[in-house]
N, C-alpha and C positions, 0 to 999 in steps of 0.2 A: 563193828557199831552198823548196826542194822537200820538204817533210813527209817524205815516203818516203825520203830518204835520210840522214835522222836516225834510226839504230837503235840506236848506243850510249849508254848510260848512263852518267853522265861525273859525278865527285863532284867541286867547286871545291874545295878546303881554303883556309882564310882564314891569313895571317901572322900571328904574335905572338911578343913576346919574352919570356922569361921567364929566371929566373936559376937556374943548375945549382949541383950541391954547393960549386962553389969560387968562388961568386959573380960567374962571368962569366955575363953573357947570350946565351943562345943560342936561335936560331929555332926554333919550334915550328908544326906545322900539324897542332893537334887539334881544332880546330873546322871543321863543316860551313858554308860560304859560301853553297851552292846545290846541287841535285842537278838534271841537266837532261841532255835527248838530245840529241847529237852524232854528226857524222860524224867518224871518226876514220881517219887515210890515213899511213900510212909515205911517206916521200919517195922521190923516184926517186933510185940512184946519183949522176944528172948533178947534181941538186939539194942534194943530199949536199955533191958538191965544191964547190957553185960555194956553198954556204954556209960551207965550210971558207975559203974567201979574207974571209968578212966574221969571224972567229975564232969562231963559235960552229958547234956541234954542233946542228945542224936531223935530228932522227929522225923528228918525226912532225908532222903537219897538223892540227887540228882545227878543225871548222866547227861552228860553234852560234848560235841567234836571240840576238841584244844582249842583254847580263847587264849592268844598269847596275850600278857599285861596280868592276866587276873591274880586278884590277892585275896586274902584272909578279910582283910578289913572292909572287902565290898559286901554288898549286901542282895540276896534276888527278888525283885516282884515278881508273884506267878498271883493268879488268880484273886489279885485286892488283897493277897498275905504277903508278910514279909519275913524273909528266911536269912537268916545271918547265916555265914556260913565257918564253921568249925572248923573245917578239915580239908585239902585241896587235895586229893589222889591223882596222878599220872599214869593213863592205862594204855595199853597198847602203844609200845612206845611215841610215845607224847603223840599222839592223833585222837585221844580224849579225855574227857577229865572227868572224874567222879568226884561231887562234892557231896561233904555230910555237914548237916544245914540243922538248925534250930529254930523254929519258928519263934518270931519275937512277940511280946504282948502287949 
């Protein structure tokens, strides 16, 4: 992985559950797991259509150095936007992660 490609600062937010006022368990992403340099790219129209066949709407591809403990339940915060992790791919003998993400509304 070329370090020059990692130009974006991305915060990985950890998942936890807490009770709301009605006593229901709700997900909360208020703890920073890690802040890393990454490459964030929007997917092409072709990739978007192909991902639609898999019942997921992938909007971004994020590449970063391998991060131990990273799970699909976590979220990314990038430029004031929230990206939900759809899939985590390990590349180059576990030296980097490629994340397929969907922008949260």
